[in-house]
PDB file with one MODEL, atoms N, CA, C and O in Angstrom:
MODEL        1
ATOM      1  N   MET A   1      24.274 -18.547  -2.002  1.00  0.00           N
ATOM      2  CA  MET A   1      23.480 -19.181  -1.162  1.00  0.00           C
ATOM      3  C   MET A   1      22.614 -20.324  -0.963  1.00  0.00           C
ATOM      4  O   MET A   1      22.087 -20.518  -2.059  1.00  0.00           O
ATOM      5  N   ALA A   2      22.259 -21.048  -0.264  1.00  0.00           N
ATOM      6  CA  ALA A   2      22.130 -22.209  -0.573  1.00  0.00           C
ATOM      7  C   ALA A   2      20.378 -22.604  -1.011  1.00  0.00           C
ATOM      8  O   ALA A   2      19.627 -21.722  -0.593  1.00  0.00           O
ATOM      9  N   SER A   3      19.757 -23.570  -1.641  1.00  0.00           N
ATOM     10  CA  SER A   3      18.917 -23.409  -2.441  1.00  0.00           C
ATOM     11  C   SER A   3      18.171 -23.864  -1.323  1.00  0.00           C
ATOM     12  O   SER A   3      18.748 -24.593  -0.516  1.00  0.00           O
ATOM     13  N   LEU A   4      16.804 -23.509  -1.115  1.00  0.00           N
ATOM     14  CA  LEU A   4      16.044 -23.971   0.190  1.00  0.00           C
ATOM     15  C   LEU A   4      14.993 -25.424  -0.564  1.00  0.00           C
ATOM     16  O   LEU A   4      14.345 -25.398  -1.611  1.00  0.00           O
ATOM     17  N   SER A   5      15.134 -26.397   0.271  1.00  0.00           N
ATOM     18  CA  SER A   5      14.099 -27.275   0.353  1.00  0.00           C
ATOM     19  C   SER A   5      14.310 -28.262   1.311  1.00  0.00           C
ATOM     20  O   SER A   5      15.411 -28.612   1.735  1.00  0.00           O
ATOM     21  N   CYS A   6      13.063 -28.766   1.690  1.00  0.00           N
ATOM     22  CA  CYS A   6      12.927 -29.522   2.814  1.00  0.00           C
ATOM     23  C   CYS A   6      12.471 -31.083   1.973  1.00  0.00           C
ATOM     24  O   CYS A   6      12.408 -31.260   0.756  1.00  0.00           O
ATOM     25  N   SER A   7      12.228 -31.968   2.949  1.00  0.00           N
ATOM     26  CA  SER A   7      11.255 -33.277   3.172  1.00  0.00           C
ATOM     27  C   SER A   7      10.623 -33.569   3.937  1.00  0.00           C
ATOM     28  O   SER A   7      10.709 -34.721   4.363  1.00  0.00           O
ATOM     29  N   SER A   8       9.738 -32.711   4.447  1.00  0.00           N
ATOM     30  CA  SER A   8       8.852 -33.055   5.814  1.00  0.00           C
ATOM     31  C   SER A   8       7.451 -33.427   5.358  1.00  0.00           C
ATOM     32  O   SER A   8       6.976 -32.932   4.336  1.00  0.00           O
ATOM     33  N   SER A   9       6.855 -34.208   6.035  1.00  0.00           N
ATOM     34  CA  SER A   9       5.149 -34.592   5.127  1.00  0.00           C
ATOM     35  C   SER A   9       4.328 -34.542   6.999  1.00  0.00           C
ATOM     36  O   SER A   9       3.505 -35.320   7.481  1.00  0.00           O
ATOM     37  N   ASP A  10       5.055 -33.192   7.686  1.00  0.00           N
ATOM     38  CA  ASP A  10       4.107 -33.649   9.056  1.00  0.00           C
ATOM     39  C   ASP A  10       2.681 -32.449   8.981  1.00  0.00           C
ATOM     40  O   ASP A  10       2.670 -31.413   8.316  1.00  0.00           O
ATOM     41  N   SER A  11       2.039 -32.750   9.492  1.00  0.00           N
ATOM     42  CA  SER A  11       0.803 -32.006   9.633  1.00  0.00           C
ATOM     43  C   SER A  11       0.969 -30.446  10.053  1.00  0.00           C
ATOM     44  O   SER A  11       1.695 -29.924  10.899  1.00  0.00           O
ATOM     45  N   ARG A  12       0.246 -30.027   9.360  1.00  0.00           N
ATOM     46  CA  ARG A  12       0.069 -28.630   9.445  1.00  0.00           C
ATOM     47  C   ARG A  12      -0.554 -27.871  10.641  1.00  0.00           C
ATOM     48  O   ARG A  12      -1.590 -27.211  10.571  1.00  0.00           O
ATOM     49  N   GLU A  13       0.272 -28.061  11.846  1.00  0.00           N
ATOM     50  CA  GLU A  13      -0.599 -27.386  13.134  1.00  0.00           C
ATOM     51  C   GLU A  13       0.556 -26.267  13.255  1.00  0.00           C
ATOM     52  O   GLU A  13       1.767 -26.459  13.139  1.00  0.00           O
ATOM     53  N   ARG A  14      -0.115 -25.038  13.519  1.00  0.00           N
ATOM     54  CA  ARG A  14       0.736 -24.004  14.051  1.00  0.00           C
ATOM     55  C   ARG A  14      -0.016 -23.294  14.633  1.00  0.00           C
ATOM     56  O   ARG A  14      -1.181 -23.158  14.257  1.00  0.00           O
ATOM     57  N   SER A  15       0.566 -22.574  15.864  1.00  0.00           N
ATOM     58  CA  SER A  15      -0.369 -21.566  16.482  1.00  0.00           C
ATOM     59  C   SER A  15       0.278 -20.306  15.897  1.00  0.00           C
ATOM     60  O   SER A  15       1.502 -20.313  15.769  1.00  0.00           O
ATOM     61  N   THR A  16      -0.474 -19.144  15.503  1.00  0.00           N
ATOM     62  CA  THR A  16      -0.380 -17.824  15.420  1.00  0.00           C
ATOM     63  C   THR A  16       0.268 -17.105  16.615  1.00  0.00           C
ATOM     64  O   THR A  16      -0.370 -17.036  17.665  1.00  0.00           O
ATOM     65  N   ILE A  17       0.995 -16.785  16.561  1.00  0.00           N
ATOM     66  CA  ILE A  17       1.432 -15.698  17.340  1.00  0.00           C
ATOM     67  C   ILE A  17       1.281 -14.292  17.177  1.00  0.00           C
ATOM     68  O   ILE A  17       2.096 -13.692  16.477  1.00  0.00           O
ATOM     69  N   MET A  18       0.255 -13.630  17.784  1.00  0.00           N
ATOM     70  CA  MET A  18      -0.159 -12.429  17.885  1.00  0.00           C
ATOM     71  C   MET A  18       0.629 -11.123  18.409  1.00  0.00           C
ATOM     72  O   MET A  18       1.188 -11.082  19.505  1.00  0.00           O
ATOM     73  N   THR A  19       0.595  -9.894  17.336  1.00  0.00           N
ATOM     74  CA  THR A  19       1.427  -8.895  18.330  1.00  0.00           C
ATOM     75  C   THR A  19       0.432  -7.651  18.349  1.00  0.00           C
ATOM     76  O   THR A  19      -0.777  -7.874  18.276  1.00  0.00           O
ATOM     77  N   THR A  20       0.880  -6.429  18.438  1.00  0.00           N
ATOM     78  CA  THR A  20      -0.199  -5.757  18.806  1.00  0.00           C
ATOM     79  C   THR A  20       0.327  -4.838  17.322  1.00  0.00           C
ATOM     80  O   THR A  20       1.454  -5.053  16.875  1.00  0.00           O
ATOM     81  N   GLN A  21      -0.492  -3.945  16.726  1.00  0.00           N
ATOM     82  CA  GLN A  21       0.053  -2.840  15.657  1.00  0.00           C
ATOM     83  C   GLN A  21       0.876  -1.881  15.927  1.00  0.00           C
ATOM     84  O   GLN A  21       1.272  -0.986  15.180  1.00  0.00           O
ATOM     85  N   GLU A  22       1.150  -2.103  17.120  1.00  0.00           N
ATOM     86  CA  GLU A  22       1.997  -0.783  17.773  1.00  0.00           C
ATOM     87  C   GLU A  22       3.469  -1.467  17.495  1.00  0.00           C
ATOM     88  O   GLU A  22       4.376  -0.717  17.136  1.00  0.00           O
ATOM     89  N   SER A  23       3.719  -2.842  17.649  1.00  0.00           N
ATOM     90  CA  SER A  23       4.661  -3.482  18.205  1.00  0.00           C
ATOM     91  C   SER A  23       5.599  -4.131  16.878  1.00  0.00           C
ATOM     92  O   SER A  23       5.155  -4.365  15.754  1.00  0.00           O
ATOM     93  N   ALA A  24       6.467  -4.261  17.168  1.00  0.00           N
ATOM     94  CA  ALA A  24       7.418  -4.918  15.994  1.00  0.00           C
ATOM     95  C   ALA A  24       7.235  -6.250  16.391  1.00  0.00           C
ATOM     96  O   ALA A  24       6.858  -6.598  17.510  1.00  0.00           O
ATOM     97  N   PRO A  25       7.536  -7.059  15.363  1.00  0.00           N
ATOM     98  CA  PRO A  25       7.524  -8.588  15.971  1.00  0.00           C
ATOM     99  C   PRO A  25       8.721  -8.558  16.466  1.00  0.00           C
ATOM    100  O   PRO A  25       9.428  -7.587  16.197  1.00  0.00           O
ATOM    101  N   SER A  26       9.231  -9.624  17.312  1.00  0.00           N
ATOM    102  CA  SER A  26      10.475  -9.784  17.488  1.00  0.00           C
ATOM    103  C   SER A  26      10.900 -11.298  16.698  1.00  0.00           C
ATOM    104  O   SER A  26      10.058 -11.907  16.039  1.00  0.00           O
ATOM    105  N   PHE A  27      12.187 -11.753  16.849  1.00  0.00           N
ATOM    106  CA  PHE A  27      12.513 -12.864  16.441  1.00  0.00           C
ATOM    107  C   PHE A  27      12.071 -14.226  17.679  1.00  0.00           C
ATOM    108  O   PHE A  27      11.424 -15.248  17.454  1.00  0.00           O
ATOM    109  N   ALA A  28      12.668 -13.779  18.930  1.00  0.00           N
ATOM    110  CA  ALA A  28      12.310 -14.624  19.845  1.00  0.00           C
ATOM    111  C   ALA A  28      10.923 -14.806  20.105  1.00  0.00           C
ATOM    112  O   ALA A  28      10.570 -15.964  20.330  1.00  0.00           O
ATOM    113  N   ARG A  29      10.057 -13.903  20.121  1.00  0.00           N
ATOM    114  CA  ARG A  29       8.793 -13.731  20.635  1.00  0.00           C
ATOM    115  C   ARG A  29       7.870 -14.345  19.675  1.00  0.00           C
ATOM    116  O   ARG A  29       6.997 -15.158  19.979  1.00  0.00           O
ATOM    117  N   ASP A  30       8.184 -13.786  18.176  1.00  0.00           N
ATOM    118  CA  ASP A  30       6.618 -14.421  16.940  1.00  0.00           C
ATOM    119  C   ASP A  30       6.985 -15.003  16.142  1.00  0.00           C
ATOM    120  O   ASP A  30       6.321 -15.750  15.423  1.00  0.00           O
ATOM    121  N   ILE A  31       8.251 -14.766  16.089  1.00  0.00           N
ATOM    122  CA  ILE A  31       9.109 -15.450  14.620  1.00  0.00           C
ATOM    123  C   ILE A  31       9.441 -17.366  14.688  1.00  0.00           C
ATOM    124  O   ILE A  31       8.833 -18.334  14.231  1.00  0.00           O
ATOM    125  N   GLN A  32      10.540 -17.227  15.393  1.00  0.00           N
ATOM    126  CA  GLN A  32      11.016 -18.609  16.077  1.00  0.00           C
ATOM    127  C   GLN A  32       9.780 -19.427  16.220  1.00  0.00           C
ATOM    128  O   GLN A  32       9.662 -20.451  15.547  1.00  0.00           O
ATOM    129  N   PRO A  33       8.751 -19.009  17.137  1.00  0.00           N
ATOM    130  CA  PRO A  33       7.990 -20.221  17.561  1.00  0.00           C
ATOM    131  C   PRO A  33       7.077 -20.814  16.070  1.00  0.00           C
ATOM    132  O   PRO A  33       6.382 -21.828  16.148  1.00  0.00           O
ATOM    133  N   LEU A  34       7.214 -20.001  14.732  1.00  0.00           N
ATOM    134  CA  LEU A  34       6.602 -20.221  13.404  1.00  0.00           C
ATOM    135  C   LEU A  34       6.876 -21.745  13.225  1.00  0.00           C
ATOM    136  O   LEU A  34       6.188 -22.758  13.097  1.00  0.00           O
ATOM    137  N   PHE A  35       8.469 -21.374  13.285  1.00  0.00           N
ATOM    138  CA  PHE A  35       9.085 -22.745  12.752  1.00  0.00           C
ATOM    139  C   PHE A  35       9.060 -24.000  13.417  1.00  0.00           C
ATOM    140  O   PHE A  35       9.739 -23.955  14.443  1.00  0.00           O
ATOM    141  N   ARG A  36       8.393 -25.385  13.161  1.00  0.00           N
ATOM    142  CA  ARG A  36       8.251 -26.575  13.846  1.00  0.00           C
ATOM    143  C   ARG A  36       9.672 -27.534  14.153  1.00  0.00           C
ATOM    144  O   ARG A  36      10.518 -27.531  13.258  1.00  0.00           O
ATOM    145  N   PRO A  37       9.818 -27.973  14.823  1.00  0.00           N
ATOM    146  CA  PRO A  37      11.012 -28.695  15.098  1.00  0.00           C
ATOM    147  C   PRO A  37      11.245 -29.831  13.655  1.00  0.00           C
ATOM    148  O   PRO A  37      12.374 -30.219  13.356  1.00  0.00           O
ATOM    149  N   ALA A  38      10.476 -30.092  13.170  1.00  0.00           N
ATOM    150  CA  ALA A  38       9.928 -30.920  11.530  1.00  0.00           C
ATOM    151  C   ALA A  38      11.024 -29.740  10.748  1.00  0.00           C
ATOM    152  O   ALA A  38      12.168 -29.937  10.337  1.00  0.00           O
ATOM    153  N   ASP A  39      10.306 -28.635  10.727  1.00  0.00           N
ATOM    154  CA  ASP A  39      10.827 -27.552   9.964  1.00  0.00           C
ATOM    155  C   ASP A  39      12.247 -27.146   9.774  1.00  0.00           C
ATOM    156  O   ASP A  39      12.733 -26.795   8.699  1.00  0.00           O
ATOM    157  N   ARG A  40      13.018 -27.245  11.194  1.00  0.00           N
ATOM    158  CA  ARG A  40      14.212 -27.296  11.720  1.00  0.00           C
ATOM    159  C   ARG A  40      14.795 -28.085  11.209  1.00  0.00           C
ATOM    160  O   ARG A  40      15.621 -27.765  10.354  1.00  0.00           O
ATOM    161  N   VAL A  41      14.605 -29.219  11.501  1.00  0.00           N
ATOM    162  CA  VAL A  41      15.043 -30.774  10.976  1.00  0.00           C
ATOM    163  C   VAL A  41      15.247 -30.578   9.118  1.00  0.00           C
ATOM    164  O   VAL A  41      16.306 -30.642   8.495  1.00  0.00           O
ATOM    165  N   SER A  42      14.333 -30.415   8.757  1.00  0.00           N
ATOM    166  CA  SER A  42      14.482 -30.314   6.959  1.00  0.00           C
ATOM    167  C   SER A  42      14.999 -29.297   6.675  1.00  0.00           C
ATOM    168  O   SER A  42      15.348 -29.271   5.495  1.00  0.00           O
ATOM    169  N   MET A  43      15.274 -28.187   7.382  1.00  0.00           N
ATOM    170  CA  MET A  43      16.354 -27.512   6.405  1.00  0.00           C
ATOM    171  C   MET A  43      17.913 -26.998   7.218  1.00  0.00           C
ATOM    172  O   MET A  43      18.677 -26.037   7.123  1.00  0.00           O
ATOM    173  N   ARG A  44      17.823 -28.392   8.118  1.00  0.00           N
ATOM    174  CA  ARG A  44      19.451 -28.467   8.900  1.00  0.00           C
ATOM    175  C   ARG A  44      20.188 -28.276   7.997  1.00  0.00           C
ATOM    176  O   ARG A  44      20.768 -27.225   8.271  1.00  0.00           O
ATOM    177  N   TRP A  45      20.713 -28.833   6.596  1.00  0.00           N
ATOM    178  CA  TRP A  45      21.467 -28.905   5.928  1.00  0.00           C
ATOM    179  C   TRP A  45      22.179 -27.645   5.579  1.00  0.00           C
ATOM    180  O   TRP A  45      23.399 -27.512   5.485  1.00  0.00           O
ATOM    181  N   ALA A  46      21.163 -26.635   5.378  1.00  0.00           N
ATOM    182  CA  ALA A  46      21.348 -24.833   4.776  1.00  0.00           C
ATOM    183  C   ALA A  46      21.528 -24.090   5.730  1.00  0.00           C
ATOM    184  O   ALA A  46      22.453 -23.277   5.730  1.00  0.00           O
ATOM    185  N   PHE A  47      20.524 -24.242   6.924  1.00  0.00           N
ATOM    186  CA  PHE A  47      20.465 -23.494   7.884  1.00  0.00           C
ATOM    187  C   PHE A  47      19.503 -23.553   8.731  1.00  0.00           C
ATOM    188  O   PHE A  47      18.394 -24.017   8.467  1.00  0.00           O
ATOM    189  N   ASP A  48      19.977 -22.908  10.242  1.00  0.00           N
ATOM    190  CA  ASP A  48      19.054 -23.391  11.589  1.00  0.00           C
ATOM    191  C   ASP A  48      17.738 -22.480  11.597  1.00  0.00           C
ATOM    192  O   ASP A  48      17.908 -21.302  11.284  1.00  0.00           O
ATOM    193  N   LEU A  49      16.842 -22.771  11.822  1.00  0.00           N
ATOM    194  CA  LEU A  49      15.584 -22.053  11.538  1.00  0.00           C
ATOM    195  C   LEU A  49      15.354 -21.452  12.758  1.00  0.00           C
ATOM    196  O   LEU A  49      14.730 -20.395  12.856  1.00  0.00           O
ATOM    197  N   GLY A  50      15.948 -22.227  13.962  1.00  0.00           N
ATOM    198  CA  GLY A  50      16.100 -21.774  15.485  1.00  0.00           C
ATOM    199  C   GLY A  50      16.955 -21.021  15.663  1.00  0.00           C
ATOM    200  O   GLY A  50      16.999 -20.474  16.765  1.00  0.00           O
ATOM    201  N   SER A  51      18.021 -20.682  14.596  1.00  0.00           N
ATOM    202  CA  SER A  51      19.009 -19.723  15.217  1.00  0.00           C
ATOM    203  C   SER A  51      18.252 -18.267  14.393  1.00  0.00           C
ATOM    204  O   SER A  51      17.648 -18.219  13.321  1.00  0.00           O
ATOM    205  N   TYR A  52      18.580 -17.154  15.400  1.00  0.00           N
ATOM    206  CA  TYR A  52      18.000 -15.764  14.722  1.00  0.00           C
ATOM    207  C   TYR A  52      19.439 -14.974  13.872  1.00  0.00           C
ATOM    208  O   TYR A  52      19.569 -13.787  13.576  1.00  0.00           O
ATOM    209  N   GLN A  53      20.287 -15.998  13.664  1.00  0.00           N
ATOM    210  CA  GLN A  53      21.282 -15.239  12.992  1.00  0.00           C
ATOM    211  C   GLN A  53      21.422 -15.893  11.674  1.00  0.00           C
ATOM    212  O   GLN A  53      21.954 -15.397  10.681  1.00  0.00           O
ATOM    213  N   ASP A  54      20.855 -17.128  11.782  1.00  0.00           N
ATOM    214  CA  ASP A  54      20.373 -17.720  10.393  1.00  0.00           C
ATOM    215  C   ASP A  54      19.576 -17.245   9.945  1.00  0.00           C
ATOM    216  O   ASP A  54      19.680 -16.659   8.868  1.00  0.00           O
ATOM    217  N   VAL A  55      18.459 -17.338  10.643  1.00  0.00           N
ATOM    218  CA  VAL A  55      17.347 -16.610   9.547  1.00  0.00           C
ATOM    219  C   VAL A  55      17.263 -15.066   9.311  1.00  0.00           C
ATOM    220  O   VAL A  55      16.848 -14.618   8.242  1.00  0.00           O
ATOM    221  N   ARG A  56      17.607 -14.392  10.181  1.00  0.00           N
ATOM    222  CA  ARG A  56      18.401 -13.084   9.764  1.00  0.00           C
ATOM    223  C   ARG A  56      18.705 -13.146   8.065  1.00  0.00           C
ATOM    224  O   ARG A  56      18.206 -12.596   7.083  1.00  0.00           O
ATOM    225  N   ALA A  57      19.784 -14.110   8.291  1.00  0.00           N
ATOM    226  CA  ALA A  57      20.629 -13.962   6.988  1.00  0.00           C
ATOM    227  C   ALA A  57      20.200 -14.456   5.778  1.00  0.00           C
ATOM    228  O   ALA A  57      20.696 -14.069   4.720  1.00  0.00           O
ATOM    229  N   HIS A  58      19.084 -15.501   5.854  1.00  0.00           N
ATOM    230  CA  HIS A  58      18.137 -16.284   4.686  1.00  0.00           C
ATOM    231  C   HIS A  58      16.871 -15.222   4.687  1.00  0.00           C
ATOM    232  O   HIS A  58      15.999 -15.323   3.825  1.00  0.00           O
ATOM    233  N   ALA A  59      16.811 -14.000   5.898  1.00  0.00           N
ATOM    234  CA  ALA A  59      15.429 -13.806   5.707  1.00  0.00           C
ATOM    235  C   ALA A  59      14.579 -13.513   4.448  1.00  0.00           C
ATOM    236  O   ALA A  59      13.362 -13.680   4.525  1.00  0.00           O
ATOM    237  N   GLN A  60      15.156 -13.078   3.266  1.00  0.00           N
ATOM    238  CA  GLN A  60      14.473 -12.238   2.233  1.00  0.00           C
ATOM    239  C   GLN A  60      14.344 -13.738   1.302  1.00  0.00           C
ATOM    240  O   GLN A  60      13.306 -13.774   0.641  1.00  0.00           O
ATOM    241  N   ALA A  61      15.138 -14.823   1.177  1.00  0.00           N
ATOM    242  CA  ALA A  61      15.030 -15.951   0.416  1.00  0.00           C
ATOM    243  C   ALA A  61      14.266 -16.874   1.419  1.00  0.00           C
ATOM    244  O   ALA A  61      13.891 -17.875   0.808  1.00  0.00           O
ATOM    245  N   ILE A  62      13.848 -16.911   2.909  1.00  0.00           N
ATOM    246  CA  ILE A  62      12.939 -17.641   3.473  1.00  0.00           C
ATOM    247  C   ILE A  62      11.103 -16.708   3.045  1.00  0.00           C
ATOM    248  O   ILE A  62      10.071 -17.358   2.876  1.00  0.00           O
ATOM    249  N   LEU A  63      11.171 -15.208   2.969  1.00  0.00           N
ATOM    250  CA  LEU A  63      10.266 -14.757   2.930  1.00  0.00           C
ATOM    251  C   LEU A  63       9.914 -15.134   1.479  1.00  0.00           C
ATOM    252  O   LEU A  63       8.799 -15.651   1.554  1.00  0.00           O
ATOM    253  N   GLY A  64      10.283 -15.129   0.306  1.00  0.00           N
ATOM    254  CA  GLY A  64      10.121 -15.681  -1.087  1.00  0.00           C
ATOM    255  C   GLY A  64       9.638 -17.006  -0.793  1.00  0.00           C
ATOM    256  O   GLY A  64       8.766 -17.287  -1.616  1.00  0.00           O
ATOM    257  N   ARG A  65       9.791 -17.744  -0.143  1.00  0.00           N
ATOM    258  CA  ARG A  65       9.721 -19.000  -0.456  1.00  0.00           C
ATOM    259  C   ARG A  65       8.424 -19.529   0.335  1.00  0.00           C
ATOM    260  O   ARG A  65       7.803 -20.530  -0.021  1.00  0.00           O
ATOM    261  N   LEU A  66       8.065 -18.688   1.522  1.00  0.00           N
ATOM    262  CA  LEU A  66       6.982 -18.572   2.181  1.00  0.00           C
ATOM    263  C   LEU A  66       5.726 -18.166   1.102  1.00  0.00           C
ATOM    264  O   LEU A  66       4.776 -18.852   0.722  1.00  0.00           O
ATOM    265  N   ALA A  67       6.016 -17.123   0.851  1.00  0.00           N
ATOM    266  CA  ALA A  67       5.041 -16.259  -0.388  1.00  0.00           C
ATOM    267  C   ALA A  67       4.438 -17.054  -1.478  1.00  0.00           C
ATOM    268  O   ALA A  67       3.320 -17.064  -1.992  1.00  0.00           O
ATOM    269  N   SER A  68       5.552 -17.731  -1.672  1.00  0.00           N
ATOM    270  CA  SER A  68       5.140 -18.601  -2.823  1.00  0.00           C
ATOM    271  C   SER A  68       4.420 -19.921  -2.601  1.00  0.00           C
ATOM    272  O   SER A  68       3.947 -20.569  -3.535  1.00  0.00           O
ATOM    273  N   GLY A  69       4.339 -20.388  -1.005  1.00  0.00           N
ATOM    274  CA  GLY A  69       4.382 -21.704  -0.909  1.00  0.00           C
ATOM    275  C   GLY A  69       5.007 -23.043  -1.131  1.00  0.00           C
ATOM    276  O   GLY A  69       4.569 -24.193  -1.150  1.00  0.00           O
ATOM    277  N   THR A  70       6.246 -22.466  -1.302  1.00  0.00           N
ATOM    278  CA  THR A  70       7.210 -23.544  -1.790  1.00  0.00           C
ATOM    279  C   THR A  70       8.055 -23.808  -0.148  1.00  0.00           C
ATOM    280  O   THR A  70       9.184 -24.297  -0.110  1.00  0.00           O
ATOM    281  N   MET A  71       7.515 -23.515   0.754  1.00  0.00           N
ATOM    282  CA  MET A  71       8.265 -23.555   2.016  1.00  0.00           C
ATOM    283  C   MET A  71       6.986 -23.180   3.491  1.00  0.00           C
ATOM    284  O   MET A  71       6.539 -22.098   3.871  1.00  0.00           O
ATOM    285  N   PRO A  72       6.791 -24.259   3.877  1.00  0.00           N
ATOM    286  CA  PRO A  72       7.503 -25.391   4.145  1.00  0.00           C
ATOM    287  C   PRO A  72       6.934 -26.628   3.079  1.00  0.00           C
ATOM    288  O   PRO A  72       5.935 -26.628   2.360  1.00  0.00           O
ATOM    289  N   CYS A  73       7.657 -27.344   3.222  1.00  0.00           N
ATOM    290  CA  CYS A  73       7.096 -28.374   1.985  1.00  0.00           C
ATOM    291  C   CYS A  73       6.023 -29.111   2.106  1.00  0.00           C
ATOM    292  O   CYS A  73       5.654 -29.932   1.267  1.00  0.00           O
ATOM    293  N   ASP A  74       5.335 -28.802   3.395  1.00  0.00           N
ATOM    294  CA  ASP A  74       4.211 -29.974   3.235  1.00  0.00           C
ATOM    295  C   ASP A  74       2.863 -28.808   3.177  1.00  0.00           C
ATOM    296  O   ASP A  74       1.763 -29.354   3.252  1.00  0.00           O
ATOM    297  N   GLY A  75       2.848 -27.639   3.083  1.00  0.00           N
ATOM    298  CA  GLY A  75       1.668 -27.155   2.740  1.00  0.00           C
ATOM    299  C   GLY A  75       2.068 -25.402   3.232  1.00  0.00           C
ATOM    300  O   GLY A  75       2.745 -25.079   4.208  1.00  0.00           O
ATOM    301  N   LYS A  76       1.548 -24.664   2.429  1.00  0.00           N
ATOM    302  CA  LYS A  76       1.706 -23.065   2.767  1.00  0.00           C
ATOM    303  C   LYS A  76       1.504 -22.770   4.093  1.00  0.00           C
ATOM    304  O   LYS A  76       0.836 -23.573   4.745  1.00  0.00           O
ATOM    305  N   TRP A  77       2.034 -21.573   4.749  1.00  0.00           N
ATOM    306  CA  TRP A  77       1.753 -20.958   6.136  1.00  0.00           C
ATOM    307  C   TRP A  77       0.515 -20.317   5.696  1.00  0.00           C
ATOM    308  O   TRP A  77       0.302 -19.993   4.527  1.00  0.00           O
ATOM    309  N   PRO A  78      -0.465 -20.110   6.872  1.00  0.00           N
ATOM    310  CA  PRO A  78      -1.311 -19.278   6.501  1.00  0.00           C
ATOM    311  C   PRO A  78      -0.892 -17.854   6.302  1.00  0.00           C
ATOM    312  O   PRO A  78       0.176 -17.467   6.777  1.00  0.00           O
ATOM    313  N   GLU A  79      -1.894 -16.831   5.437  1.00  0.00           N
ATOM    314  CA  GLU A  79      -1.592 -15.404   5.588  1.00  0.00           C
ATOM    315  C   GLU A  79      -1.172 -14.881   6.525  1.00  0.00           C
ATOM    316  O   GLU A  79      -0.271 -14.055   6.373  1.00  0.00           O
ATOM    317  N   GLU A  80      -1.526 -15.089   7.437  1.00  0.00           N
ATOM    318  CA  GLU A  80      -1.210 -14.220   8.781  1.00  0.00           C
ATOM    319  C   GLU A  80       0.107 -14.535   8.923  1.00  0.00           C
ATOM    320  O   GLU A  80       0.753 -13.488   8.957  1.00  0.00           O
ATOM    321  N   GLN A  81       0.846 -15.557   9.028  1.00  0.00           N
ATOM    322  CA  GLN A  81       1.845 -15.760   9.582  1.00  0.00           C
ATOM    323  C   GLN A  81       3.022 -15.494   8.579  1.00  0.00           C
ATOM    324  O   GLN A  81       4.202 -15.196   8.761  1.00  0.00           O
ATOM    325  N   ILE A  82       2.285 -15.705   7.479  1.00  0.00           N
ATOM    326  CA  ILE A  82       3.437 -14.458   5.920  1.00  0.00           C
ATOM    327  C   ILE A  82       3.669 -13.312   6.365  1.00  0.00           C
ATOM    328  O   ILE A  82       4.765 -12.780   6.545  1.00  0.00           O
ATOM    329  N   THR A  83       2.184 -12.733   6.635  1.00  0.00           N
ATOM    330  CA  THR A  83       2.127 -11.037   6.844  1.00  0.00           C
ATOM    331  C   THR A  83       3.348 -10.981   8.343  1.00  0.00           C
ATOM    332  O   THR A  83       4.335 -10.247   8.374  1.00  0.00           O
ATOM    333  N   LEU A  84       2.950 -11.905   9.408  1.00  0.00           N
ATOM    334  CA  LEU A  84       3.899 -11.417  10.440  1.00  0.00           C
ATOM    335  C   LEU A  84       5.509 -11.556   9.893  1.00  0.00           C
ATOM    336  O   LEU A  84       6.286 -10.605   9.813  1.00  0.00           O
ATOM    337  N   PHE A  85       5.818 -12.950   9.541  1.00  0.00           N
ATOM    338  CA  PHE A  85       6.953 -12.373   8.782  1.00  0.00           C
ATOM    339  C   PHE A  85       7.762 -11.623   8.227  1.00  0.00           C
ATOM    340  O   PHE A  85       8.925 -11.291   8.454  1.00  0.00           O
ATOM    341  N   ARG A  86       6.779 -11.314   7.226  1.00  0.00           N
ATOM    342  CA  ARG A  86       7.030 -10.215   6.583  1.00  0.00           C
ATOM    343  C   ARG A  86       6.992  -8.710   7.570  1.00  0.00           C
ATOM    344  O   ARG A  86       7.943  -7.971   7.319  1.00  0.00           O
ATOM    345  N   ARG A  87       6.438  -8.413   8.180  1.00  0.00           N
ATOM    346  CA  ARG A  87       6.460  -7.391   9.180  1.00  0.00           C
ATOM    347  C   ARG A  87       7.683  -7.504  10.067  1.00  0.00           C
ATOM    348  O   ARG A  87       8.337  -6.517  10.403  1.00  0.00           O
ATOM    349  N   TRP A  88       7.968  -8.752  10.438  1.00  0.00           N
ATOM    350  CA  TRP A  88       9.513  -8.485  11.379  1.00  0.00           C
ATOM    351  C   TRP A  88      10.305  -8.245  10.014  1.00  0.00           C
ATOM    352  O   TRP A  88      10.635  -7.073   9.834  1.00  0.00           O
ATOM    353  N   VAL A  89      10.575  -8.932   9.267  1.00  0.00           N
ATOM    354  CA  VAL A  89      11.854  -8.145   7.862  1.00  0.00           C
ATOM    355  C   VAL A  89      11.577  -6.847   7.626  1.00  0.00           C
ATOM    356  O   VAL A  89      12.479  -6.044   7.384  1.00  0.00           O
ATOM    357  N   GLU A  90      10.096  -6.454   7.678  1.00  0.00           N
ATOM    358  CA  GLU A  90      10.702  -4.663   7.122  1.00  0.00           C
ATOM    359  C   GLU A  90      10.184  -3.776   8.421  1.00  0.00           C
ATOM    360  O   GLU A  90       9.494  -2.774   8.231  1.00  0.00           O
ATOM    361  N   ALA A  91      10.560  -4.206   9.763  1.00  0.00           N
ATOM    362  CA  ALA A  91      10.732  -3.881  10.932  1.00  0.00           C
ATOM    363  C   ALA A  91      12.282  -3.874  11.265  1.00  0.00           C
ATOM    364  O   ALA A  91      12.547  -3.220  12.274  1.00  0.00           O
ATOM    365  N   GLY A  92      13.301  -4.432  10.663  1.00  0.00           N
ATOM    366  CA  GLY A  92      14.664  -4.529  10.625  1.00  0.00           C
ATOM    367  C   GLY A  92      15.193  -5.733  11.129  1.00  0.00           C
ATOM    368  O   GLY A  92      16.416  -5.734  11.267  1.00  0.00           O
ATOM    369  N   MET A  93      14.440  -7.007  11.515  1.00  0.00           N
ATOM    370  CA  MET A  93      14.328  -8.277  11.869  1.00  0.00           C
ATOM    371  C   MET A  93      14.910  -8.083  13.504  1.00  0.00           C
ATOM    372  O   MET A  93      16.041  -8.497  13.759  1.00  0.00           O
ATOM    373  N   PRO A  94      14.123  -7.469  14.526  1.00  0.00           N
ATOM    374  CA  PRO A  94      14.725  -7.706  15.764  1.00  0.00           C
ATOM    375  C   PRO A  94      14.758  -8.827  16.622  1.00  0.00           C
ATOM    376  O   PRO A  94      13.776  -9.456  17.017  1.00  0.00           O
ATOM    377  N   ALA A  95      15.914  -9.035  16.881  1.00  0.00           N
ATOM    378  CA  ALA A  95      15.684 -10.075  17.831  1.00  0.00           C
ATOM    379  C   ALA A  95      14.697 -10.564  18.946  1.00  0.00           C
ATOM    380  O   ALA A  95      14.922 -11.610  19.555  1.00  0.00           O
TER     381      ALA A  95
ENDMDL
END
């Protein structure tokens, strides 16, 4: 597995996509929008953060880096977004 690192310094603007407690997050609706274009460019050398297959294949490593605050490289995600990503993983990573 490739190590995860990046070199972006974009501003930290992200909209949190909310899901209901009853529904599992989906990649297309909830997870893919969390990754900014600059995040995708920064990680392009390893895999595509816009690709369901790539993010699914690397989900545990991504979650570890998000939780530790080392991804994205220009600042930690808000806890709500990390929790959303974790819920998606725990739900079986639906498309």
